C-alpha positions as CSV (number, residue, x, y, z in Angstrom):
1,M,-12.2,24.6,1.7
2,E,-15.6,22.9,1.5
3,K,-14.2,20.7,-1.3
4,Y,-12.0,19.0,1.3
5,N,-14.6,18.5,4.0
6,T,-16.7,15.4,3.5
7,L,-16.7,12.5,1.1
8,K,-19.7,12.4,-1.2
9,I,-21.3,9.3,-2.8
10,K,-19.3,10.0,-6.0
11,D,-16.1,9.9,-3.9
12,L,-17.0,6.6,-2.3
13,V,-17.7,5.1,-5.7
14,T,-14.3,6.4,-6.9
15,I,-12.7,4.8,-3.8
16,G,-14.5,1.6,-4.6
17,V,-13.3,1.5,-8.2
18,F,-9.7,2.4,-7.3
19,S,-9.7,-0.2,-4.5
20,V,-10.6,-2.9,-7.1
21,I,-7.9,-1.7,-9.5
22,Y,-5.3,-1.5,-6.6
23,F,-6.3,-5.0,-5.3
24,V,-5.8,-6.5,-8.7
25,V,-2.4,-4.9,-9.1
26,M,-1.4,-5.9,-5.6
27,F,-2.5,-9.5,-6.2
28,S,-0.8,-9.7,-9.6
29,V,2.5,-8.3,-8.3
30,G,2.2,-10.6,-5.3
31,M,2.5,-13.6,-7.5
32,I,6.3,-13.1,-7.5
33,G,6.1,-14.3,-3.9
34,V,5.9,-17.9,-5.2
35,V,9.7,-17.6,-5.1
36,P,10.5,-16.8,-1.4
37,I,13.4,-14.5,-1.9
38,L,11.3,-12.3,-4.3
39,F,8.9,-11.7,-1.4
40,L,11.4,-9.3,0.0
41,V,11.3,-7.1,-3.1
42,Y,7.5,-7.3,-3.4
43,P,6.7,-4.1,-1.5
44,A,9.2,-2.1,-3.6
45,L,7.9,-3.5,-6.8
46,L,4.3,-2.9,-5.7
47,G,5.1,0.8,-5.0
48,I,6.7,1.2,-8.5
49,I,3.8,-0.5,-10.3
50,S,0.9,0.9,-8.3
51,G,2.2,4.5,-8.0
52,T,0.3,5.7,-11.1
53,V,-3.0,4.3,-9.8
54,I,-2.7,5.8,-6.3
55,M,-1.4,9.2,-7.6
56,L,-4.3,9.4,-10.0
57,F,-6.6,8.6,-7.1
58,M,-5.1,11.4,-5.0
59,A,-5.6,13.8,-7.9
60,K,-9.3,12.8,-8.2
61,V,-10.2,12.7,-4.6
62,Q,-8.7,15.5,-2.6
63,K,-10.7,15.0,0.6
64,K,-9.9,13.9,4.2
65,G,-10.3,10.2,4.9
66,A,-10.0,9.2,1.2
67,I,-6.5,7.6,1.3
68,F,-7.3,6.0,4.7
69,I,-10.4,4.3,3.4
70,L,-8.8,3.2,0.1
71,G,-5.8,1.8,2.1
72,M,-7.9,-0.2,4.5
73,I,-9.9,-2.2,2.0
74,S,-7.1,-4.5,0.9
75,P,-5.9,-5.5,4.4
76,I,-9.6,-6.1,5.4
77,I,-9.9,-8.4,2.4
78,M,-6.7,-10.2,3.4
79,V,-7.9,-10.8,7.0
80,A,-11.2,-12.0,5.6
81,M,-9.2,-14.5,3.4
82,G,-7.5,-15.9,6.5
83,H,-4.5,-13.7,7.3
84,T,-3.7,-12.8,10.9
85,Y,-4.6,-9.5,12.6
86,V,-1.1,-8.1,11.8
87,P,-1.7,-6.6,8.3
88,L,-4.9,-5.0,9.5
89,V,-3.4,-3.4,12.7
90,H,-0.3,-2.4,10.7
91,A,-2.4,-0.8,8.0
92,I,-4.4,1.2,10.4
93,I,-1.2,2.8,11.8
94,V,0.3,3.3,8.3
95,M,-2.9,4.8,6.8
96,L,-3.3,7.2,9.7
97,V,0.2,8.5,9.1
98,A,-0.3,8.7,5.3
99,E,-3.6,10.5,5.8
100,F,-1.9,13.0,8.2
101,V,0.9,13.7,5.8
102,R,-1.5,14.2,2.9
103,K,-3.5,16.7,5.1
104,M,-0.3,18.6,5.8
105,G,-0.1,19.4,2.1
106,D,-3.7,20.4,2.0
107,Y,-4.3,17.4,-0.3
108,K,-2.9,19.3,-3.2
109,S,0.8,19.3,-2.6
110,L,2.7,17.0,-5.0
111,K,5.5,16.7,-2.4
112,Y,3.2,15.7,0.4
113,N,1.2,13.4,-1.8
114,L,4.4,11.6,-2.9
115,I,5.5,11.2,0.8
116,S,2.0,10.1,1.7
117,F,2.1,7.4,-1.0
118,A,5.6,6.2,0.1
119,I,4.2,5.7,3.6
120,F,1.0,4.2,2.2
121,N,3.1,1.7,0.3
122,T,4.6,0.3,3.5
123,W,1.3,-1.2,4.6
124,I,2.0,-4.4,2.6
125,C,5.1,-5.0,4.8
126,G,2.5,-6.0,7.4
127,S,1.9,-9.1,5.4
128,L,5.6,-10.2,5.9
129,M,5.6,-9.0,9.5
130,Q,3.1,-11.8,10.2
131,M,6.1,-14.2,10.3
132,L,7.6,-12.2,13.1
133,L,4.5,-11.2,15.1
134,A,2.1,-14.1,14.5
135,K,4.6,-16.8,13.5
136,D,2.7,-20.0,14.3
137,R,-0.5,-18.9,12.5
138,Y,1.5,-17.6,9.5
139,I,3.6,-20.7,9.2
140,E,0.4,-22.7,9.2
141,M,-1.0,-20.5,6.4
142,C,2.2,-20.8,4.4
143,M,2.2,-24.6,4.6
144,I,-0.2,-24.6,1.7
145,M,2.9,-23.8,-0.5
146,G,4.8,-26.7,1.1
147,K,7.3,-27.2,3.9
148,E,10.4,-26.2,1.8
149,Y,8.8,-22.9,0.8
150,T,7.7,-22.2,4.4
151,T,11.2,-23.0,5.8
152,A,12.8,-20.7,3.2
153,L,10.4,-17.9,4.1
154,E,11.0,-18.4,7.8
155,K,14.8,-17.9,7.3
156,L,14.4,-14.9,5.0
157,I,12.0,-12.9,7.2
158,T,14.1,-11.5,10.0
159,Y,14.0,-8.1,11.7
160,Q,17.2,-7.1,9.9
161,N,15.8,-8.0,6.5
162,M,12.5,-6.3,7.2
163,A,14.4,-3.0,7.7
164,F,15.5,-3.3,4.1
165,V,12.0,-4.3,3.0
166,Y,10.5,-1.2,4.6
167,L,13.2,1.0,3.0
168,G,12.5,-0.7,-0.3
169,A,8.8,0.0,0.1
170,I,9.4,3.7,0.7
171,I,11.9,4.0,-2.2
172,G,9.5,2.0,-4.4
173,G,6.7,4.3,-3.4
174,L,8.6,7.4,-4.2
175,V,9.7,6.1,-7.6
176,G,6.2,4.8,-8.4
177,G,4.6,8.1,-7.3
178,Y,7.1,10.1,-9.3
179,L,6.4,8.0,-12.4
180,G,2.7,8.5,-11.8
181,K,3.3,12.2,-11.7
182,I,5.1,12.1,-15.0
183,L,2.5,9.9,-16.7
184,L,-0.5,11.9,-15.3
185,K,0.9,15.4,-15.7
186,K,-2.3,16.6,-17.4
187,H,-4.6,15.1,-14.7
188,F,-2.4,16.8,-12.0
189,E,-2.6,20.2,-13.7
190,R,-6.4,19.9,-14.1
191,A,-6.7,18.9,-10.4
192,G,-4.5,21.9,-9.4
193,I,-1.9,19.7,-7.7
194,I,1.4,21.6,-7.4
């Protein structure tokens, strides 16, 4: 069990490397948001595309706190870039739950890692939740894309639509995680993930 106890320097370096890869994937997929309606499928698409990256990370770092730290880096960067507090607070809650689920599977269970990633993937929904929880500041931020874009986004982001966005994020996470499992079968076997 010592293996799971504390993160070592090597693990922190791995977290750093995977954080950079994940952020690049997140930013690239996020470019679809230039078309407002596509913003609603962004979390689902991000889950499908980033699943392989995060599942590989889970195979490599089977220690407590790893998924929490990895998951907090992108929202911290977003807030530093001018986003509201919403993605950060939202991510803290999501990552605590994802970490707890992963721990339930002793960090090695494929089933619990998949569920953990599906939950992890919902953190990006916090970006859209800014429209509902910090509307004035978010609208001000979106104005850089123009009034027409901002108005379209304001109409699209409702509590009803967000329910579907969260569902899409979970499904996208499960699909992406499963694809990651298929693509990384050898890594999973070597890591002893069952």
